[in-house]
C-alpha positions, 0 to 999 in steps of 0.5 A, a space after each residue: 597344458 592339460 588341466 588336472 581335475 583340481 584345475 577345472 573351474 566350476 563353470 567347466 565342471 557344471 557342463 556335466 550337471 546340465 539336465 539331459 532331455 530326450 524324448 524317452 529319457 530325461 535326466 537331472 545330470 549328465 553323470 551316469 553310474 556305470 554298471 559294475 558287477 559286485 556279485 554280492 547277492 547271495 543266491 541271486 537275490 539283491 540285498 537291502 544293502 544294495 538298495 542303500 548302496 544305489 540310493 547313496 549315489 542317487 542322492 548325490 547328483 548322479 542322473 542315471 544309475 545302470 545297475 550291475 549285470 542281472 541275469 535272465 532266466 536261462 539255465 546257463 546265464 550266470 557265472 556266480 551264485 552271488 550274481 543277481 538275477 532278474 527273475 523269480 519272486 524274491 529277486 524281483 521284490 528286491 529289485 522293486 525295493 531298489 527301484 523305489 529307493 532310487 526313485 525317492 531321489 531325482 535320479 533314474 535307474 535301469 537294470 543291465 540284463 545279461 547272459 554270460 555265455 561261454 564265460 560261465 565256468 564249470 564249478 560247483 559255486 554256480 546256479 544250476 551247475 549241470 547247465 553247460 556254457 553256451 555261445 555262438 560257436 562254443 569258443 571261450 572269449 578269454 582263451 579263444 579255445 573251443 570248449 563247447 558246442 554251437 548254439 542251436 537256433 531254438 536256444 537262440 530263440 529261447 534266450 531272445 525270449 528270456 531277455 524280453 521277459 526280463 525287460 517286461 518285468 523291469 517295466 512292470 516293476 517301475 524301472 526307467 528303461 533297460 540296458 542290454 549287455 552287449 559287450 565285455 565278452 558276454 554272450 551277445 559280444 561273443 556273437 558280435 566278434 569274429 574271434 568267437 563267432 565262426 558260424 556259417 548260418 545267418 548268425 555269423 559271417 560278416 559284421 551284419 550277420 554277426 549282429 543278428 543275434 543282438 538284433 533278435 534280442 533287441 527286437 524281442 525286448 522292444 516288442 515286449 516293452 513297446 515303443 516308448 520304453 527306453 532301451 539302452 545297448 552297451 558295447 565295448 570296442 576292447 575285450 580281455 581275450 588273449 591276445 586282445 582284439 578290437 570289435 571293429 577296425 574302421 568307421 565303415 565296420 562300425 556303421 555296419 555294426 550299429 545300423 542294424 542295432 538302431 533299426 532293431 530298436 536301440 534308443 541309447 548306446 553305451 560305449 565302453 572303452 579302456 580309455 574313452 577319450 582316446 581316438 577310436 581309429 588310427 588317423 582320425 581323432 574321433 572317439 568311439 562315442 563321437 563316431 557312434 553319435 555321428 553314425 546313429 544320431 542316437 544319444 550316447 554314453 561314453 565311459 572308461 577312464 572318465 575320472 583319469 580323463 575328466 577334462 576330456 569328459 567335460 570337453 566331449 559333452 560340451 562339444 556334443 561328442 557324447 551326451 552322458 558320461 559314465 563313472 565307475 570306480 570313482 563312484 564305488 569308492 565315494 558315493 558323494 564323488 559327483 557332488 564333491 566334483 560339482 562343489 569343487 571339493 576334489 580334495 575331499 574325494 575318497 580315492 579308489 582302492 581294491 577294498 571298494 570292490 569288496 563292500 557295499 558302501 
């Protein structure tokens, strides 16, 4: 019989609080705060409340914080005027305050850098409203309808350079690494998926061809930050298109996807699934995180339904299928979630509700 969270013994839960040691990234626990977009940064400038929000979690047994998505300095990178940006003096000063607030604890922090691509809506409440959405083939990842034009080679080069500039700024500010958002329908994900990438040049075609834009971003980032600065890459097997589509259909396709990304310079893979403990492919019990660990020999973060499957999360870390476990909504609702889990205070945990999405606590 599967144990409920309250049935887990302290020794089992302690697995999630063992230090993690890697040549580029060492953490005091295996708990990662997952990147969760809040869109509560007016005009793209992070607020003092955001610094307190991240620090509260950093103080309570979280080993690594991956921030909400922050946009690079491309005119079409954002989809909301309150989505934080990672460029410009005011925003960078605010990010530096956030970084310092977290570093007052033992926790580490990396920003997630992103470009929304064809997810950008054409409304008045977006930065630079005249800028048109961009994507590999102009296809909206939610509707799979063609609503724009194919990106030019020059625009691809410019966006790769923008990611690199943002990563270098993160390094100069004092962050502990960067995460590149390569999943969940954002621009890089749009290049990776055959449903949204119909290109016939080097950036399209088979799985390897569809990785070329991601590899260009990673390579540019790696060149900007040097060999010792941790570069994380998030990808998602699932998305929210209609009908839903899987990123890869077999371990062979996953290997074809991951190997070029490794060669380009990824240090840690952040694997996001709808239910992270479920098998990745029919006929084999391994999860997407376990397959990624096996195929790349890189550290792996596993996330998606981790609190629902907390027993499986513990098992995955104990067995070596995953190195780190990302926790999302539970940490939105309760800044002390990790500490309460460690001290067997599950009954004190504040449950998640939609209200947690609208406030920074």
